[in-house]
Structures are given as C-alpha cells and as structure tokens.
N, C-alpha and C positions, 0 to 999 in steps of 0.2 A: 395778592389779593384783590379781587375786584372793587372797583370804585362804587360807590352808591349810584351816581349817575354817569352815563358816559360822558367822557369829555368832549368838549367842543372839537371838531375836526381841525380848526385852524391851529390848535394847541398841540396837535398831535404830530410828531415827526415820522411821515412815512417814507420808507426808501421806495425805489422803483420796484425792487422785489415784492415789499410788501404790497404795492398797488396791484402788481400783477395776481399776486394770491389772492387778495381780497376781491379782484374782478372775476377770477374763475370760481371761488367760493360762491359770489353771488349767482354765477351764471348755472350753478348746481352740479359742478364737477365733484368728483370724489377725488380723493387724496391721492390714489395710486395714478388717476389721468393727470392732476396736476403736477405730481411729480414728474411724470414722463414729458408733459409738454415744457416744462421749464427746466427739464435737464437736471433734475435734482435727486438725491436719493431721498426715501421716505423719511429717514431719521433726520436729513436737512429740512425737508418742509415741516416735519414736527416741532423743529427747534424755531423755525420762521414764524408757525402758527402760533405756538406758545409765546412767543415775545409779542406777537400782534395782540393775542387776548390779553395780557398785561399792559399793553400800551393803551387799549381802548376800554379796558374793564368789562369784558364779557366773559360770560362761563362758557360759550359755546360756539361751534362751528356756524350755526345759523345765527347766533348772535353777532358774528362779524359781519354776514351778510346784510342782517338787518340795519346795524350801526352804520355800515358804508351807504346803503340805500337811503336811509332817513336824514343822513347829514350832507347827502351830494357828493360824497366822496367817488360814487361811481354813478353813471347815469344808464 
C-alpha cells in the first residue's frame, strides 16, 4: 500500500539494480528495452519494479521517475 508521502530517499535502501532500473525509467525507456539492457526477463523486471513502487510509495511507472528526480536520486 502506498504511503501518504514519498519517503526520504536517505531512508530507502536501494540496490544497484534498483538504481539502474530507476535511471532507465527516468530516461523514458520502456519495460521491454529496460529488460533487454539489464539482461532480465520481463517477469524479473516486473518484480523489481513492484518492489520499488512499494519501497518509495508510488503507484506508477512515472511516479518512480518523479520521485527519483525530485529527491536527487538521479540527476
């Protein structure tokens, strides 16, 4: 369940894979492209994405990118 306010990025433990996925989402890449670049199956990417959404409390693909950019997780 999403949290009312996105958490502080300092309090969110992101793996290297999480950061790579976030970066590619923020770049505007599609899931199929991200999976190919990271040598993941679509199912693996979906699992990583769903875990990310839960960690940062956002309901959408776009929300992941917005959270990352607003909080300086990626530049």
